[in-house]
C-alpha positions in Angstrom: 91.1 189.8 98.9 88.0 190.6 97.2 85.9 193.8 96.8 82.2 193.7 97.2 80.9 195.0 94.0 77.5 193.8 94.6 77.0 196.0 97.6 78.7 199.1 95.9 76.1 198.7 93.0 73.2 198.1 95.3 74.2 201.3 97.1 74.5 203.1 93.9 70.9 201.6 92.9 69.4 202.9 96.1 70.5 206.3 95.5 69.3 206.6 91.9 66.0 205.3 93.0 65.6 207.9 95.8 66.3 210.6 93.1 63.6 209.0 90.7 66.5 208.7 88.1 65.6 206.5 85.1 69.2 206.3 83.9 72.6 206.6 85.5 75.6 207.1 83.4 79.0 206.7 84.8 81.9 207.8 82.5 84.8 208.5 84.7 87.2 205.8 84.4 88.0 205.7 88.1 84.3 205.4 88.9 83.7 202.7 86.4 86.5 200.8 88.1 85.1 201.5 91.5 81.8 199.7 90.6 82.9 197.1 88.2 86.8 196.3 88.9 87.6 196.9 85.0 90.3 199.5 85.0 90.9 201.3 81.7 91.4 204.6 80.0 89.4 204.8 77.1 91.1 208.1 76.0 88.9 209.9 73.4 86.7 206.6 73.1 83.1 206.4 74.7 83.2 204.2 77.9 80.1 204.0 80.4 78.3 202.1 83.1 74.9 202.4 82.5 72.1 201.5 85.0 68.8 201.3 83.3 66.4 201.8 86.1 63.3 201.4 83.8 64.4 197.7 83.1 66.6 197.2 86.4 70.0 196.3 84.8 73.5 197.3 84.6 75.4 197.5 81.2 79.0 198.3 80.6 79.7 200.1 77.4 83.4 199.6 76.4 85.6 200.3 73.3 85.4 197.2 71.1 89.3 196.7 71.6 88.8 196.5 75.2 85.8 193.8 75.2 88.3 190.9 76.0 89.7 192.6 79.1 86.2 193.8 80.4 84.8 190.3 79.9 87.6 189.0 82.3 87.8 191.9 84.9 84.3 193.4 85.1 81.8 192.2 87.7 79.1 193.7 85.4 78.9 191.0 82.6 76.3 192.5 80.4 78.9 194.2 78.1 78.2 196.2 74.8 81.4 196.9 72.7 81.5 199.9 70.5 83.6 199.8 67.5 85.5 203.1 66.4 83.2 203.6 63.3 79.9 203.2 65.4 78.2 206.5 67.0 78.2 205.6 70.6 75.1 207.7 71.6 73.0 206.1 68.8 73.9 202.6 70.1 73.0 204.0 73.7 69.8 205.0 72.5 68.8 201.6 70.9 69.8 200.0 74.0 67.7 202.3 76.4 64.6 203.1 74.2 62.7 206.3 73.9 61.2 206.6 77.5 64.2 208.1 79.3 63.2 211.1 81.2 65.8 211.7 83.6 69.5 210.9 83.3 72.1 210.9 86.0 75.5 212.1 85.2 78.7 213.1 86.8 78.5 216.5 86.0 82.0 217.4 86.7 83.3 214.8 84.1 80.8 214.9 81.1 82.0 217.4 78.6 79.8 219.7 76.7 80.3 217.8 73.5 78.8 214.6 75.3 76.0 216.6 76.9 75.1 218.0 73.6 75.1 214.4 72.1 72.9 213.2 74.9 70.3 216.1 74.3 70.3 215.2 70.5 69.5 211.7 71.2 67.4 212.0 74.4 65.7 215.4 73.7 63.1 215.1 76.5 65.5 214.1 79.3 66.4 216.3 82.2 69.8 216.0 84.1 70.7 215.4 87.6 74.2 215.4 89.1 75.1 212.0 90.5 78.7 212.9 91.5 78.0 213.7 95.1 76.4 210.5 95.9 79.3 208.6 94.3 81.9 210.6 96.2 80.0 209.7 99.5 80.3 206.0 98.6 83.9 206.2 97.8 84.9 208.4 100.7 84.9 205.7 103.5 87.8 203.1 102.6 87.1 199.4 103.8 89.8 197.5 105.5 90.3 195.6 102.3 91.1 198.9 100.5 93.4 199.7 103.1 95.3 196.4 102.4 95.7 197.6 98.8 96.6 201.2 99.7 99.2 199.9 102.1 100.8 197.8 99.3 101.1 201.2 97.2 102.8 202.7 100.2 105.0 199.9 100.8 106.4 200.0 97.3 106.9 203.9 96.9 109.0 203.7 100.4 110.9 200.8 98.9 111.5 203.0 95.9 112.7 205.9 97.8 114.9 203.8 100.0 116.6 202.6 97.0 116.4 205.5 94.9 118.2 208.1 97.3 121.4 205.9 97.4 121.7 207.1 93.8 121.7 210.9 94.4 125.2 212.4 93.9 126.4 216.1 93.1 125.9 216.8 89.4 122.9 214.6 88.8 120.0 216.3 87.5 116.2 216.5 88.8 115.3 214.6 85.4 117.7 211.9 85.8 116.7 211.0 89.3 113.0 211.0 88.4 113.8 208.7 85.6 115.5 206.4 88.0 112.6 206.5 90.5 110.0 205.6 87.7 112.1 202.7 86.7 112.4 201.4 90.3 108.6 201.7 90.6 108.2 199.1 87.8 111.0 197.0 89.1 109.2 196.7 92.5 105.9 195.7 91.0 103.7 199.0 90.2 102.2 199.7 87.3 103.6 203.1 87.4 103.5 206.6 89.0 100.2 207.8 90.3 101.0 211.2 89.3 104.0 213.0 87.5 106.9 212.5 89.7 108.4 215.7 91.2 112.1 215.9 92.0 113.0 219.6 92.9 116.4 220.6 93.8 117.6 223.8 95.6 115.4 227.0 94.9 113.1 224.7 92.8 111.9 223.0 96.0 110.0 226.2 96.7 107.6 225.4 93.9 105.0 223.0 95.3 104.0 221.7 92.0 107.4 222.2 90.2 108.5 220.0 87.0 111.9 218.1 87.2 114.4 219.6 84.6 118.0 219.8 84.0 118.7 221.5 87.2 121.9 219.8 88.8 122.2 218.8 92.3 124.8 220.8 94.3 126.1 220.8 97.8 123.6 222.4 100.0 120.7 221.9 98.0 117.3 221.1 99.2 116.1 217.8 97.5 112.2 217.7 97.6 110.6 214.3 96.3 106.9 213.9 95.8 105.7 211.0 94.2 103.5 207.7 94.3 102.7 204.6 92.5 99.4 202.9 91.2 99.3 199.2 91.9 98.3 196.4 89.9 95.1 196.5 92.0 94.3 200.0 90.9 95.1 201.9 94.2 97.6 204.9 94.7 100.0 206.3 97.2 101.3 209.6 97.6 104.5 210.5 99.7 106.8 213.3 99.9 110.2 213.7 101.7 112.7 216.5 101.9 116.4 215.9 102.0 119.7 218.1 102.0 122.6 217.2 99.8 126.1 217.2 101.4 125.6 219.6 104.2 122.6 221.4 106.0 122.9 225.0 107.0 121.4 226.3 110.4 118.3 227.9 108.4 117.7 224.8 106.4 117.6 222.6 109.7 115.2 225.4 111.4 112.7 225.2 108.4 112.8 221.5 108.2 112.2 221.0 112.1 109.3 223.4 111.9 107.7 221.5 109.2 108.3 218.2 110.9 106.6 219.7 114.0 103.6 220.7 111.8 103.4 217.3 110.4 103.3 215.7 113.7 100.9 218.1 115.0 98.4 217.5 112.1 98.8 213.7 112.5 98.1 214.0 116.3 95.2 215.7 115.9 93.6 213.2 113.6 90.6 211.3 115.2 86.9 210.5 114.5 84.1 213.1 115.6 86.1 216.4 115.2 85.9 218.9 112.1 88.2 218.0 109.3 89.7 221.6 109.3 91.3 220.8 112.8 94.0 218.8 111.2 94.9 221.8 109.0 94.5 224.3 111.9 96.9 222.3 114.1 99.4 221.8 111.4 99.2 225.5 110.3 99.4 226.8 113.9 102.9 225.5 114.0 104.0 227.3 111.0 102.4 230.4 111.6 103.7 230.5 115.2 107.2 230.2 113.9 106.9 233.2 111.6 106.6 231.4 108.4 102.7 231.5 108.0 103.1 233.4 104.6 105.1 230.6 103.1 102.4 227.8 103.5 99.5 228.8 101.2 97.7 225.4 100.5 95.4 223.1 102.2 97.2 220.6 104.4 95.9 217.6 102.8 93.6 215.6 100.5 92.0 212.3 100.3 93.4 209.3 98.0 92.4 205.9 97.0 91.7 205.0 93.4 92.8 208.5 92.4 95.5 210.4 93.9 93.2 213.4 94.8 89.8 212.2 96.0 87.5 213.5 98.8 87.8 214.7 101.6 89.7 218.0 101.1 91.6 218.8 104.6 91.5 222.8 104.6 90.9 225.3 107.4 87.3 225.9 106.2 86.0 222.5 106.0 83.5 221.9 108.8 82.7 218.3 107.7 83.2 215.9 110.7 86.0 213.2 110.3 84.7 209.7 110.3 85.9 206.2 110.6 86.9 205.0 107.2 88.5 208.3 105.9 92.1 208.3 104.2 94.0 211.4 103.7 97.4 213.1 103.3 98.9 215.3 106.0 101.5 217.5 104.0 102.4 220.9 105.4 105.2 222.7 103.9 107.2 226.1 103.7 108.2 227.5 100.3 110.3 230.4 100.2 110.6 231.9 96.6 114.1 231.9 95.5 115.4 229.9 98.4 113.8 226.5 98.6 111.4 224.5 100.4 110.3 221.7 102.6 107.2 219.3 102.6 106.7 216.3 104.7 103.8 214.2 103.4 102.3 211.3 105.2 99.2 209.0 104.6 96.7 208.8 107.4 93.7 206.4 108.0 90.9 206.9 110.7 90.6 203.3 111.5 87.6 201.1 113.0 88.4 202.6 116.5 88.3 206.1 115.2 91.8 206.7 115.8 94.9 207.7 113.3 96.7 204.8 111.8 99.5 206.2 109.8 100.3 204.0 106.4 103.6 205.9 105.7 106.5 204.7 107.8 109.7 206.3 105.9 111.8 208.2 108.3 110.6 211.9 108.7 113.9 212.9 110.5 116.1 215.3 108.4 118.4 213.1 106.2 121.6 214.5 104.5 122.4 212.7 101.6 
């Protein structure tokens, strides 16, 4: 399985040319990976893919300690290492020369410190935001990317099937989270794609809660929201909610409403309709059953190299759904001091413009 980095770079080049940008500077690790295949977190160090439009060449600037890996992994082979004692902006200035007038940046990524450094070394330059163009490129997933994303889903579902076997009364959220993250690596993932959420009882009402010392008890909700990132650099994200021991009638009612909402959202997915349709169809089920005040977030988000990408699936997004989009459908009901239910699946709009669901873990209520 290969990714066509040449086409990705040429598409980027076309966008920069259309906007008369002299130099494009990409510093987001996810975007560097998207265009080169080199996947690295440089932490505080400087890393950038630079397109010098004046000289028509791409250069990858990397921390010196990553040079060997970059040589192997990067499609862009013109690589300049920067050691810790060097000033990366001085080195950038030497490489680009004095005639840079327009610099394209990911403006939601570049810090004020780095912007000030750029202004110091390129005092005559103006700045353009190239993030929207990059987002448009990354928005549509190729079938090759879906193969990688399916692998990430397959791993996390295997982890979930094995992990819930370990659940027992008295176990803590943190203990189960640790077991799940061990299984991720055991089954071939690099690690979690975001902080694993294991939330029991009343804590299941916290959409972004943190696992702690809360011990499982009979009758608890158990909400598990997690994903993995694979060696190929792609993410998964799935949520399932369980009941420990025995489910009450109210718990069953809430669960079934969320299940119907999830199915309504998925059923609505197709190319050519506004993205808000998927949110509205899912939300209507919850509203009609009297729980609308307990569902106050969007129904889904895109994912791929990052666990949150475009598009955003919310009730005001008029953008039309297209072939190639991949996103979550994840409605929920969250009742403070009582508990909550979320059911999250990954949906791809395939080559025929139809919904293709990557997740396959059972959605029916399971009592553990």
